[in-house]
PAPALUM-575621 format. One line per 4 residues: their letters; for each residue x negated, y, z of N, C-alpha, C. Coordinates in steps of 0.001 Angstrom, whole numbers. Each point is the difference from the previous one (the first is absolute). Layout:
<drentis>
a	X Y Z X Y Z X Y Z ~ ...
</drentis>
This chain:
<drentis>
msvg	13515 21624 -7301 1273 -629 229 306 71 1493 ~ 1228 201 302 446 38 1381 1080 -1057 174 ~ -20 -652 1157 977 -1042 289 746 389 1262 ~ 1310 -14 -64 807 287 1176 186 -1259 833
frpt	-10 168 1306 152 -1138 894 723 472 1242 ~ 1136 -605 266 751 329 1211 -68 -1210 929 ~ -920 38 956 -180 -1165 860 1177 -226 940 ~ 290 -1262 211 1002 -377 998 -654 91 1378
eedl	784 -191 1021 -564 -6 1350 -1030 -1112 145 ~ 293 -1136 -579 -946 -1124 54 -1286 332 -749 ~ 121 652 -1165 -1180 426 -749 -867 925 849 ~ 639 965 656 -731 944 853 -682 -718 1158
rvie	676 -985 564 -597 -770 1097 -1247 -723 -478 ~ 80 -627 -1182 -1141 -731 -547 -1151 960 -320 ~ 320 1135 -582 -1025 996 -322 -711 461 1263 ~ 770 347 1010 -595 482 1249 -809 -1085 703
anrr	491 -1217 -34 -693 -1102 666 -1329 -326 -677 ~ -129 351 -1280 -1203 -353 -750 -854 1199 -393 ~ 361 1169 472 -760 1208 -316 -1334 -42 750 ~ -1074 275 -726 -1322 103 613 -248 1445 417
edek	-988 192 845 -322 1337 467 -299 917 -1191 ~ 521 1201 25 -187 1006 -1052 577 -429 -1349 ~ 970 -890 -3 599 -469 -1249 1381 629 -176 ~ 256 482 -1213 1309 561 -322 917 -1126 -465
tsdv	1279 291 -46 979 -987 -458 -347 -485 -1402 ~ -396 912 -871 -348 -409 -1369 -1196 -941 -13 ~ -939 174 941 -1149 -903 90 439 -1410 395 ~ 940 -73 939 524 -1301 437 692 -699 -1173
irra	788 754 -746 716 -578 -1143 -986 -442 -1072 ~ -1044 797 -257 -1019 -397 -982 -692 -1292 432 ~ -325 -94 1293 -630 -1215 514 922 -1201 -169 ~ 1281 211 242 982 -1074 -173 86 -422 -1464
lrll	-84 973 -914 29 -336 -1423 -1223 -819 -392 ~ -1165 327 561 -1216 -783 -282 165 -1433 519 ~ 601 -122 1169 242 -1343 546 977 -780 -874 ~ 1012 669 -509 949 -634 -903 -695 -452 -1276
drea	-889 833 -518 -765 -361 -1188 -896 -1205 284 ~ -621 -16 1169 -848 -1132 401 837 -1282 111 ~ 1186 120 563 898 -1153 120 350 -557 -1374 ~ 288 869 -960 321 -443 -1364 -1207 -667 -635
weer	-1211 557 231 -1223 -596 -528 -192 -1405 578 ~ 231 -151 1307 -146 -1304 643 1004 -1009 -556 ~ 1214 434 -260 1000 -897 -587 -449 -472 -1379 ~ -537 919 -822 -506 -387 -1322 -1182 -951 134
arad	-881 272 966 -1155 -870 219 441 -1399 420 ~ 984 -75 884 505 -1316 420 635 -745 -1168 ~ 719 709 -852 596 -633 -1187 -1096 -519 -917 ~ -1070 781 -168 -1122 -457 -822 -670 -1218 620
mhrl	-180 15 1322 -614 -1147 671 847 -1247 -204 ~ 1300 150 103 898 -1140 -199 -87 -501 -1449 ~ -1 948 -945 -51 -357 -1416 -1330 -674 -357 ~ -1075 417 649 -1337 -504 -343 -497 -1071 975
rsee	888 -528 835 -429 -924 1055 -702 -1238 -518 ~ 255 -413 -1223 -644 -1199 -533 -1219 330 -864 ~ -358 1282 -83 -1160 391 -795 -1272 -575 623 ~ -830 -614 -796 -1225 -640 469 -1202 864 -391
lsae	-513 759 942 -1096 909 -292 -1373 -642 148 ~ -79 -1130 673 -1308 -614 236 -642 -493 -1292 ~ 786 -207 -1041 -540 -461 -1275 -537 1153 -851 ~ 326 1239 383 -450 1155 -773 -1371 457 485
pdaw	-828 539 -923 -1312 508 426 162 1234 885 ~ -937 179 908 38 1169 869 -269 1260 -805 ~ 655 1078 361 -180 1282 -675 -1201 760 572 ~ -482 -416 1172 -1137 656 630 -700 -987 911
eyds	-1233 369 360 -781 -820 931 -997 896 716 ~ -491 -476 1135 -1039 715 722 -1355 -463 -523 ~ -957 950 -127 -1353 -415 -332 -775 -212 1300 ~ -1258 -347 -88 -790 -330 1196 -215 1204 924
dgni	181 1213 -518 -154 1206 823 1317 487 584 ~ 1095 -713 -255 1302 396 520 749 955 -900 ~ -547 306 -1179 697 838 -976 1096 -809 -667 ~ 997 674 -526 1097 -681 -682 -243 99 -1501
riag	-125 -1149 -646 -226 -46 -1443 1331 -332 -677 ~ 430 869 -946 1253 -189 -727 -282 -887 -1202 ~ 640 -1160 -43 -252 -980 -1061 396 550 -1365 ~ -881 -177 -976 301 372 -1369 -34 1483 -294
aglt	-319 817 996 22 1439 -218 -1393 616 85 ~ -955 -758 508 -1336 544 173 -58 1087 1059 ~ 966 28 894 56 1010 1054 -303 -624 1352 ~ -699 772 826 -256 -411 1361 364 1145 925
vpar	751 -305 1023 391 988 1005 -929 -202 1185 ~ -794 1033 341 -934 -159 1119 724 -232 1320 ~ -588 -845 814 553 -247 1331 -149 1253 843 ~ 950 237 886 -98 1122 923 -933 -387 1131
pddq	-682 951 582 -923 -330 1114 722 -763 1122 ~ 1266 354 276 746 -676 1071 258 -1464 -342 ~ 52 -344 -1299 292 -1372 -415 -1205 -909 124 ~ -1188 571 153 -1222 -801 41 -472 -287 1407
a	818 316 979 -409 -225 1402 88 -1455 366
</drentis>
């Protein structure tokens, strides 16, 4: 798929002001689209936080716990995720 885009002078100014070294115009636009997607994700997350603000999680059992060796034990699954060497310092 191809998308046509005729930038205004202001669009060109923004593109040039935010272009990184060795970056093409299409790269700048792709980066901007990722930021737009991130912004939409954050808006949905904030709406969820607002909707769930009265949710009481302290009464629910933990889904995981650390064992005495620092490994992560997944409750009810019989799975243990080994601790990374950096986590045991």
